[in-house]
C-alpha positions in Angstrom: 355.0 18.6 -71.1 356.4 21.7 -72.3 353.9 23.8 -70.6 354.6 21.9 -67.4 358.2 22.7 -67.5 357.6 26.3 -68.1 354.9 26.4 -65.2 357.3 24.5 -62.8 360.2 27.2 -63.8 357.6 30.0 -62.8 356.4 28.2 -59.7 359.9 27.7 -58.6 360.7 31.5 -59.5 357.6 32.6 -57.4 358.5 30.4 -54.3 362.2 31.5 -54.5 361.2 35.2 -54.5 358.8 34.7 -51.7 361.5 33.1 -49.7 364.1 35.5 -50.5 361.9 38.6 -50.1 360.3 37.5 -46.9 363.8 37.2 -45.4 364.9 40.6 -46.5 364.3 43.6 -44.2 363.3 47.1 -45.2 365.9 49.8 -45.4 366.0 53.6 -46.0 363.5 55.0 -48.3 364.3 55.6 -52.1 367.9 55.0 -52.2 369.6 53.7 -55.4 371.3 50.3 -55.4 374.8 50.2 -53.9 377.6 47.8 -53.9 379.2 46.5 -50.6 382.2 44.4 -50.8 381.4 42.6 -54.0 377.8 42.0 -53.1 375.0 43.9 -54.8 372.3 45.5 -52.7 369.0 46.8 -53.9 367.5 49.0 -51.5 363.6 49.3 -52.0 362.6 51.8 -49.0 361.4 51.7 -45.8 358.0 49.9 -45.1 358.4 47.9 -48.3 358.9 44.4 -46.9 355.1 43.7 -46.8 354.6 44.9 -50.3 357.8 43.7 -52.1 356.8 39.9 -52.2 353.4 40.7 -54.0 355.1 43.5 -56.4 358.0 40.6 -57.2 355.2 38.1 -58.5 353.8 41.0 -60.5 357.1 42.5 -61.7 358.7 39.2 -62.7 355.7 38.2 -64.9 354.9 41.2 -66.8 355.4 44.7 -67.9 352.5 45.6 -65.6 354.2 48.7 -64.3 354.6 50.3 -67.7 350.8 49.2 -68.6 349.8 51.2 -65.3 352.1 54.1 -66.4 349.5 56.8 -66.5 347.6 55.5 -63.4 350.6 55.5 -61.1 351.9 58.7 -62.7 355.3 57.4 -63.9 357.8 60.1 -64.8 359.6 60.1 -68.1 362.7 58.7 -66.5 360.8 56.0 -64.7 359.2 54.9 -67.9 362.4 54.8 -69.9 364.3 52.8 -66.9 361.0 50.4 -66.9 361.1 50.0 -70.6 364.8 49.3 -70.7 364.8 46.6 -67.9 361.7 44.9 -69.6 363.3 44.9 -73.0 366.6 43.6 -71.7 365.1 40.8 -69.3 363.0 39.8 -72.4 366.0 39.7 -74.7 367.9 37.8 -72.0 365.2 35.3 -71.5 364.9 34.3 -75.0 368.7 33.8 -75.1 368.7 31.7 -72.0 365.7 29.6 -73.1 367.4 28.8 -76.4 370.6 27.7 -74.4 368.3 25.5 -72.1 366.6 24.0 -75.1 370.1 23.2 -76.6 371.2 21.7 -73.2 367.9 19.7 -73.1 368.5 18.3 -76.6 372.0 17.3 -75.7 370.9 15.5 -72.7 368.4 13.6 -74.6 371.0 12.7 -77.0 373.3 11.4 -74.3 370.1 9.4 -72.8 369.4 7.9 -76.2 372.8 6.3 -76.7 373.3 2.4 -76.3 375.8 3.0 -73.6 374.8 6.0 -71.3 377.8 8.0 -70.0 376.6 9.0 -66.5 379.5 11.5 -66.2 378.5 13.3 -69.3 374.8 13.3 -68.2 375.8 14.7 -64.8 377.7 17.4 -66.6 374.7 18.1 -68.8 372.3 18.3 -66.0 374.4 20.6 -64.1 374.7 22.9 -67.1 371.0 23.0 -67.5 370.6 23.7 -63.8 373.3 26.6 -63.9 371.4 28.2 -67.0 367.9 28.2 -65.1 369.7 29.3 -62.0 371.3 32.3 -63.8 368.0 33.2 -65.5 366.2 33.0 -62.2 368.6 35.3 -60.7 368.6 37.7 -63.6 364.8 37.8 -63.5 364.8 38.6 -59.7 367.4 41.3 -60.2 365.3 42.9 -63.0 362.1 42.7 -60.9 364.0 44.3 -57.8 365.2 47.1 -60.2 361.6 47.7 -61.7 360.3 47.9 -58.1 363.2 50.2 -57.0 362.3 52.5 -59.8 358.9 53.4 -58.2 358.1 55.5 -55.3 356.4 54.1 -52.2 353.2 55.6 -53.3 353.5 54.3 -56.7 354.0 50.8 -55.1 350.8 51.1 -53.2 349.0 52.4 -56.3 350.0 49.2 -58.2 349.0 46.9 -55.4 345.5 48.6 -55.2 345.2 48.5 -59.0 346.2 44.8 -59.2 343.6 44.0 -56.4 341.0 45.9 -58.2 341.7 44.0 -61.4 341.5 40.8 -59.6 338.1 41.3 -57.8 336.0 40.7 -60.9 337.8 37.4 -61.4 337.4 36.4 -57.8 333.7 37.1 -57.8 333.0 35.2 -60.8 334.9 32.2 -59.9 
C-alpha cells in the first residue's frame, strides 16, 4: 500500500509536469529566471519546448545531470548549482514526507473514533493535499531550475545519453 501511494504521487507528478510543460512556450535562450508582477518565470531557452517534458521526468526523479557531469561537460559553477538544488530538494522532500506521514496518522486516528467528526476529517484531508501540492510544486521548480542550469547542447546530450541507456532495456524486454 505504501509503495502504491508513493507510485501514485510520482505518477501524478509526471502527469502534472507533462501538462504544465506541454502548455509552456519556449522563450529566449539561456536567460536566468526572472520575476514578473509577483509571478516567477523560469526561462529555459528557445527550442526547448520539445525537450523540456522529457528532461522534467529525468530531473524530477534523480541526480542524473550530476551523474552525467563529465559526459555533458558541466562547468564547476553548473555542478555546484546542481548539487545545491539536488541537496535542497532531497532535504525538503524528507521533511514534507514526514509532515505527510503525521497528517496521515492523524487522519487515521480521526477515522478510528467511535464518532467520526467529518469537519475535522475534511480539514485533515485538505492539510495532506496542501502538503502534497506544495511538495509537487517544489519538485517542479527544482527540476526546472536544474534544466535551466544546462546549456541547450547539454540538454540534447542528456537526452541522447538517456536514450542510449534505455536501448539495452528495450531490446531485452
